C-alpha positions as CSV (number, residue, x, y, z in Angstrom):
1,M,47.1,27.5,-24.7
2,D,45.4,24.7,-25.3
3,G,48.3,22.8,-26.2
4,V,49.5,24.1,-23.0
5,T,46.0,22.6,-21.2
6,D,46.2,19.4,-22.5
7,M,49.8,18.9,-22.1
8,F,50.2,18.8,-18.5
9,A,47.7,17.8,-15.5
10,P,45.6,20.8,-13.9
11,A,47.5,21.8,-10.6
12,L,45.2,23.4,-7.7
13,I,47.0,26.0,-4.8
14,S,45.1,27.3,-2.2
15,L,46.2,31.1,-1.2
16,G,43.7,32.1,1.8
17,L,41.1,31.0,-0.1
18,Q,40.3,28.2,-2.3
19,Q,41.3,29.6,-5.8
20,Q,39.2,28.0,-8.8
21,T,40.0,28.3,-12.4
22,R,38.4,27.1,-15.3
23,S,41.4,25.3,-17.2
24,P,44.5,25.7,-14.9
25,T,47.3,24.1,-15.6
26,A,51.0,23.3,-13.7
27,Y,52.4,26.1,-15.7
28,H,49.9,28.4,-15.7
29,Q,48.9,29.1,-11.9
30,V,46.7,32.2,-10.3
31,D,47.6,34.6,-7.9
32,M,45.2,37.4,-7.3
33,S,46.9,39.1,-4.4
34,L,44.8,42.7,-4.6
35,R,47.3,45.1,-3.0
36,F,45.8,47.3,-0.8
37,H,48.5,50.9,-1.4
38,D,46.8,52.0,2.7
39,E,48.8,49.3,4.3
40,A,52.3,48.4,4.5
41,P,54.7,45.6,5.3
42,S,55.3,45.4,9.4
43,N,58.5,45.4,9.0
44,R,58.9,48.1,6.3
45,I,61.7,50.2,7.0
46,V,60.5,53.8,7.1
47,R,63.0,54.9,5.6
48,Q,63.3,53.0,2.4
49,L,62.7,54.1,-0.8
50,S,58.7,53.0,-2.2
51,P,57.1,53.8,-4.9
52,R,55.1,56.0,-3.5
53,N,58.4,58.2,-3.5
54,A,59.1,60.2,-6.3
55,R,62.9,59.2,-5.5
56,F,62.2,55.8,-6.2
57,M,62.4,56.7,-9.9
58,R,65.7,58.5,-9.7
59,H,66.8,55.3,-8.4
60,L,66.1,53.2,-10.7
61,T,67.6,55.2,-13.1
62,D,70.4,55.5,-11.4
63,H,70.8,51.7,-11.6
64,G,69.9,51.3,-15.0
65,I,66.0,50.6,-15.2
66,Y,64.1,53.1,-17.5
67,P,60.1,53.9,-17.7
68,S,58.6,53.3,-20.6
69,D,58.8,57.2,-20.7
70,F,62.3,57.9,-20.4
71,Q,64.1,60.8,-21.8
72,Y,67.3,59.1,-23.0
73,P,70.3,61.1,-23.6
74,A,70.9,62.7,-27.2
75,G,71.5,60.0,-29.3
76,Q,69.8,57.4,-27.6
77,S,66.3,55.9,-28.1
78,Y,64.2,52.9,-26.4
79,L,65.7,49.4,-27.5
80,V,62.7,47.5,-28.5
81,P,62.6,44.1,-28.1
82,T,63.2,42.1,-31.2
83,N,59.6,40.2,-30.6
84,W,57.6,43.5,-30.1
85,T,55.8,43.3,-33.8
86,H,55.1,40.2,-33.1
87,I,53.5,40.4,-30.0
88,L,51.5,43.1,-31.0
89,G,49.9,41.0,-33.4
90,T,49.2,38.3,-30.5
91,L,47.4,41.1,-28.4
92,A,45.4,42.3,-31.5
93,I,43.8,38.5,-32.0
94,E,40.5,37.9,-32.4
95,R,39.0,35.5,-29.6
96,D,36.5,33.2,-30.1
97,P,33.7,33.1,-29.9
98,H,33.2,36.7,-30.6
99,F,31.2,39.1,-28.4
100,P,27.4,38.8,-29.4
101,D,27.0,43.2,-29.7
102,E,24.3,43.0,-27.6
103,F,25.8,40.8,-24.9
104,S,28.8,43.5,-25.6
105,R,26.9,46.6,-25.5
106,K,25.4,45.0,-21.8
107,M,28.6,43.6,-20.3
108,H,30.1,47.1,-21.1
109,R,27.2,49.1,-19.1
110,S,28.1,46.8,-16.4
111,F,31.4,47.6,-16.3
112,K,31.1,51.1,-16.4
113,Q,28.5,50.7,-13.5
114,E,30.9,49.1,-11.3
115,Q,33.7,51.1,-11.9
116,N,31.7,53.9,-10.6
117,E,30.4,52.6,-7.8
118,R,33.8,51.1,-6.4
119,V,36.4,53.5,-5.0
120,L,39.3,51.5,-3.4
121,T,42.2,49.4,-5.1
122,D,40.9,45.9,-4.6
123,E,37.1,46.5,-5.5
124,L,38.3,48.2,-8.2
125,M,40.5,45.3,-8.8
126,E,38.2,42.5,-8.8
127,S,35.8,44.5,-10.8
128,F,38.6,44.6,-13.4
129,L,39.6,40.8,-13.2
130,S,36.1,39.6,-12.7
131,T,35.6,41.4,-16.2
132,T,39.3,40.6,-18.1
133,G,39.6,37.2,-16.6
134,A,36.9,34.6,-17.2
135,S,34.9,33.6,-20.3
136,P,32.3,36.1,-21.3
137,Y,29.5,34.3,-19.8
138,E,30.9,33.5,-16.3
139,I,32.2,35.8,-14.4
140,R,33.8,34.7,-11.2
141,V,36.8,36.5,-8.8
142,D,38.8,34.6,-6.4
143,S,41.8,36.4,-4.3
144,S,44.0,36.4,-1.4
145,I,46.1,39.2,0.9
146,S,48.4,40.6,-0.7
147,S,51.6,40.1,0.9
148,Q,55.6,41.3,0.3
149,W,57.9,38.8,-2.1
150,D,59.9,38.2,0.0
151,N,62.2,35.7,-0.9
152,L,63.8,37.6,-3.9
153,D,67.5,38.9,-3.3
154,P,66.9,42.8,-4.3
155,L,66.8,44.3,-7.8
156,T,69.7,47.2,-6.3
157,D,70.2,47.4,-2.8
158,D,68.3,48.2,0.2
159,M,67.5,51.8,-0.8
160,I,64.5,50.2,-1.5
161,R,61.3,47.6,-0.1
162,K,61.0,44.5,-1.7
163,P,58.4,44.8,-4.0
164,W,54.9,44.2,-2.6
165,G,51.5,42.6,-3.3
166,G,49.9,43.1,-7.1
167,W,48.0,40.1,-8.5
168,Y,50.4,37.7,-10.8
169,E,50.7,34.7,-13.0
170,G,53.4,32.0,-12.6
171,A,53.8,28.5,-12.8
172,L,53.9,25.9,-10.3
173,Y,57.3,25.2,-9.0
174,Q,57.2,21.5,-9.3
175,V,57.1,22.0,-13.1
176,L,61.2,23.0,-13.0
177,D,63.8,20.4,-12.4
178,R,64.6,20.2,-8.6
179,G,68.5,21.7,-8.5
180,T,67.6,24.8,-10.5
181,R,64.8,25.8,-8.4
182,A,67.4,25.4,-5.3
183,E,70.3,27.5,-7.1
184,L,67.6,30.2,-9.0
185,S,64.9,30.3,-5.7
186,S,66.1,33.8,-4.9
187,F,65.0,34.9,-8.3
188,I,62.5,33.0,-9.7
189,M,60.1,32.6,-6.1
190,P,58.6,35.9,-5.1
191,R,57.0,33.4,-2.0
192,Q,57.9,30.6,-0.9
193,R,54.7,29.6,0.8
194,D,52.7,30.2,-2.1
195,G,55.1,27.9,-4.7
196,L,54.5,30.0,-7.6
197,I,57.4,30.7,-9.7
198,L,58.5,33.0,-12.7
199,P,55.8,35.4,-12.4
200,N,56.1,37.4,-15.7
201,F,52.1,38.7,-16.3
202,I,51.4,41.4,-13.8
203,V,48.7,43.8,-12.9
204,E,49.0,46.8,-10.8
205,G,45.9,48.7,-10.1
206,V,45.5,52.0,-7.8
207,G,41.9,53.5,-6.6
208,T,40.2,56.6,-7.8
209,D,41.7,59.1,-5.4
210,Q,45.3,57.2,-5.9
211,S,47.6,58.5,-8.6
212,A,49.0,56.6,-12.0
213,K,52.2,57.2,-11.4
214,E,52.3,55.1,-8.6
215,S,50.6,52.3,-10.4
216,R,53.4,52.8,-13.4
217,R,56.6,52.8,-10.5
218,E,55.2,49.8,-9.2
219,A,54.6,47.8,-12.2
220,L,58.1,48.7,-13.7
221,Y,59.6,47.8,-10.2
222,H,57.8,43.6,-10.6
223,G,58.2,43.8,-14.2
224,V,62.0,43.9,-13.9
225,V,62.1,42.1,-10.8
226,A,59.8,39.2,-13.7
227,A,62.4,40.1,-16.1
228,R,65.5,39.2,-14.1
229,A,64.2,35.8,-13.4
230,M,63.0,35.2,-16.8
231,H,66.7,36.1,-18.1
232,K,68.4,33.7,-14.6
233,L,66.6,30.9,-16.3
234,R,66.9,31.8,-20.1
235,L,70.6,31.7,-19.0
236,Y,71.1,28.4,-16.9
237,Q,73.5,26.1,-17.8
238,A,72.9,27.5,-21.7
239,D,75.6,28.5,-23.9
240,N,77.3,32.0,-22.8
241,S,77.1,32.8,-27.0
242,D,73.8,33.7,-26.6
243,I,73.4,35.5,-23.1
244,Y,71.2,38.5,-24.9
245,D,68.5,37.7,-27.5
246,N,66.9,41.2,-26.7
247,M,63.4,39.3,-26.5
248,A,60.6,40.3,-23.8
249,Y,59.1,37.5,-22.0
250,V,57.2,39.8,-20.1
251,I,54.1,42.0,-19.9
252,V,53.0,44.0,-16.9
253,A,49.3,45.8,-16.9
254,T,48.5,48.6,-15.0
255,Y,44.5,49.5,-14.8
256,H,43.9,52.7,-13.5
257,D,40.3,55.2,-13.9
258,A,39.3,52.2,-16.3
259,T,42.4,52.9,-18.5
260,L,44.3,49.5,-19.3
261,K,48.2,50.0,-20.9
262,L,50.2,46.6,-21.4
263,Y,53.8,47.0,-21.2
264,T,57.0,44.8,-21.7
265,V,59.8,44.8,-20.2
266,H,63.3,43.5,-21.5
267,P,67.0,43.4,-20.5
268,T,69.6,44.6,-22.5
269,P,73.3,44.8,-22.0
270,S,74.2,47.9,-20.1
271,R,75.0,50.9,-22.3
272,L,77.2,52.3,-18.9
273,T,79.9,50.1,-18.2
274,A,81.8,52.7,-16.1
275,D,79.1,52.1,-13.5
276,N,80.1,48.4,-13.2
277,R,76.8,46.5,-14.1
278,E,75.8,44.1,-16.9
279,L,72.2,44.9,-17.4
280,D,69.6,47.7,-18.0
281,Y,66.0,46.9,-18.5
282,H,63.6,48.8,-20.3
283,M,60.1,49.3,-19.8
284,G,57.8,49.6,-23.3
285,L,54.2,50.9,-24.0
286,L,52.4,48.3,-26.3
287,R,48.8,49.8,-26.1
288,S,46.5,51.3,-24.0
289,F,42.8,51.1,-23.7
290,A,39.9,53.1,-22.4
291,L,37.2,50.6,-21.3
292,D,34.9,53.0,-20.1
293,D,35.3,54.3,-24.0
294,S,32.6,52.4,-26.0
295,P,31.8,48.9,-26.4
296,A,34.0,48.6,-29.1
297,V,37.0,49.6,-27.8
298,F,36.4,47.6,-24.6
299,E,36.2,44.7,-25.9
300,K,39.5,45.2,-28.0
301,G,40.9,45.8,-24.3
302,V,39.4,42.8,-23.0
303,N,40.9,40.7,-25.8
304,A,44.2,41.9,-25.7
305,F,44.5,41.9,-21.9
306,R,43.3,38.0,-22.1
307,N,45.8,37.3,-25.2
308,A,48.5,38.8,-23.0
309,R,48.0,36.5,-20.0
310,E,48.2,33.8,-22.9
311,W,50.6,34.8,-24.6
312,A,52.9,35.4,-21.1
313,A,52.0,31.6,-20.0
314,A,53.0,30.6,-23.5
315,R,56.9,32.1,-22.7
316,R,56.9,30.2,-19.3
317,V,56.4,27.0,-20.7
318,E,59.1,28.2,-23.7
319,L,62.2,28.5,-20.7
320,I,61.0,26.0,-18.1
321,E,61.0,23.2,-20.8
322,A,64.4,24.3,-22.4
323,A,66.2,24.8,-19.1
324,N,64.5,21.0,-17.8
325,A,66.2,20.3,-21.0
326,R,69.8,21.4,-20.5
327,V,69.6,19.9,-17.1
328,R,68.8,16.0,-19.0
329,N,71.0,16.6,-21.7
330,K,74.3,17.6,-18.8
331,F,73.1,14.7,-16.5
332,L,72.8,11.9,-20.2
333,Q,76.2,13.7,-20.7
334,R,78.1,13.2,-17.3
335,S,76.7,9.3,-17.1
336,Q,77.9,8.6,-20.5
337,L,81.8,9.9,-19.4
338,D,81.1,8.1,-16.0
339,Q,80.6,4.1,-17.8
340,P,83.4,2.3,-18.0
341,E,84.6,1.7,-21.5
């Protein structure tokens, strides 16, 4: 990420509250929208399915969207993304500076105490994100009110409500070519007013008295929307011979009862051509950490979370720069053709 920081000037976005980050860039912006599960969009259609409803998952699997624990039919198995081993290695990289043992123990005790004292989703997520999102010696949380991802085209049909809330990181829209943004806006920009695109690092959390299943369903939903966005940008004005690269560009985290889980979500060609759909989406569990277990496990979990954020930011830069380069090259080609001989 140091290379990314050096390449691009800092940018700041305000989402209701003034946000500050230690080294923000146009490609690495934070939208800390903490979801309040007790609230619902004012225009929500009651009959629409939401992650609270068990039928929500059945609806997703009917449309080729599979959770990490999905039991595939006989003879089929989870399609591991090609970069799976690389992602696992990235998560395990030790960060510098390493936590001093005494500080790690003190931080772990403080974390457990805060988690025991907090019940509501927003309170728990603030505690968790402040621990994982700042340097070991500086803790800061900035948050804004959660809202609906209302700018996106439906993922399946009108039977399910649009994605809602969550905490995610994306890029500022200015870094992507204007024409590309205009054509792909309804896939890559969750909310017009935020100015963030390509949210490929997402965190879902629920309160202590709420279901972890709901969190996983929401994570899958958000993750597939994000994977669709990255896939659309990767293919924009690209050679059709490379439609499916079987690579993951999205990481989704769930946080429930002091347990952190990290997943990938990636698209593949659909296995059921009879349904007339082009893509299936698969969720895979990378790692899980019981952060209240021991200082060592806590440190590994926080370390993996931070590495995942940086990995996701690098994938955003990679796809945005590639898309911008394709647009520039095509413009130059047209300009040369238009020149008189």
